[in-house]
C-alpha positions in Angstrom: 109.4 62.6 -21.7 106.3 63.8 -20.3 105.2 63.6 -16.6 101.9 64.7 -15.5 101.9 66.4 -11.9 98.7 66.2 -10.0 97.6 69.0 -7.6 94.8 71.1 -6.8 94.5 72.9 -10.4 91.7 72.3 -12.4 93.6 70.8 -15.1 96.4 68.7 -14.6 100.0 70.0 -15.4 102.5 68.3 -17.9 106.1 68.9 -17.3 107.4 69.8 -20.5 110.7 71.8 -21.4 110.6 73.7 -24.8 111.7 77.0 -26.2 109.5 79.8 -26.0 109.1 83.4 -26.9 106.9 86.0 -25.3 105.6 89.5 -26.7 104.7 92.0 -24.2 102.6 94.6 -26.3 102.6 97.1 -23.3 106.4 97.4 -23.9 106.6 96.3 -27.4 109.3 93.6 -26.5 110.0 89.9 -26.9 111.6 87.6 -24.5 112.9 84.0 -24.8 113.0 81.5 -22.4 111.4 78.0 -22.0 108.4 76.3 -20.7 108.4 74.5 -17.3 105.0 72.7 -17.2 101.4 73.5 -19.4 97.8 72.4 -19.2 94.8 73.4 -20.7 94.4 76.6 -18.5 97.8 77.9 -18.4 101.5 77.5 -18.2 104.8 78.1 -16.1 107.6 79.9 -18.1 110.9 80.8 -17.3 112.4 83.6 -19.0 116.1 84.2 -19.8 116.5 87.8 -18.1 114.6 89.7 -16.1 111.6 91.1 -17.6 109.2 93.5 -15.9 106.0 92.0 -16.3 102.7 92.8 -13.9 100.0 90.7 -12.7 97.1 91.1 -15.0 99.5 92.2 -18.2 98.4 90.4 -21.5 101.2 88.6 -23.6 101.3 86.5 -26.3 103.5 83.3 -26.0 105.0 81.4 -28.7 106.2 77.6 -27.9 108.3 75.6 -30.3 106.5 72.1 -30.7 109.6 70.5 -31.5 112.9 70.9 -29.1 115.0 72.4 -32.1 112.3 74.5 -33.8 113.8 77.8 -34.6 111.2 80.1 -36.2 107.5 80.7 -34.7 105.0 82.5 -36.9 102.8 85.1 -35.3 100.0 83.0 -36.0 101.4 80.5 -33.7 101.2 82.9 -30.6 98.8 82.4 -27.7 97.0 85.1 -25.8 97.8 84.9 -22.1 96.9 86.7 -18.8 100.0 86.8 -16.1 98.8 85.5 -12.9 101.9 85.4 -11.2 105.4 86.7 -12.0 108.6 86.2 -9.9 112.1 87.4 -10.5 114.7 84.4 -10.1 118.0 84.5 -8.4 119.6 84.2 -11.8 118.3 87.2 -13.2 115.5 85.0 -15.1 111.8 85.7 -14.6 109.5 82.9 -13.7 105.8 83.7 -15.0 102.7 81.7 -14.3 100.0 82.6 -17.3 96.5 81.8 -17.8 95.0 81.2 -21.2 92.7 83.9 -22.1 90.9 81.4 -24.4 89.9 78.4 -21.9 88.8 76.3 -24.9 92.0 76.2 -26.4 93.6 72.8 -26.6 97.2 73.6 -26.1 98.5 70.2 -25.2 97.3 68.4 -28.2 100.6 69.7 -30.6 102.9 68.5 -27.7 101.5 65.3 -27.1 102.0 64.6 -30.8 105.5 65.9 -30.9 106.7 64.3 -27.5 
């Protein structure tokens, strides 16, 4: 089920839980997690472990279009900039991202897969 959360952002957020992976070119490492919400301008992720990410870092994010999608191709990775990163109490990391290409329509595949 997709719920739209209206707030002060330029684009409406859609609550969506999907597996994801993040590649950080600075560290050369991947981290797994899940989306919390997405919009046409960005997304909020919960990474499964503590990850050293700083505001302004460029990341590449791959989001499974189906809940049980096991593999993501590198061509499906989306470039984004970190606008907020917070350590969670359970060792997780919450990361707010802004898409580098604002014209990218990120919600279309998720609306079709939901």
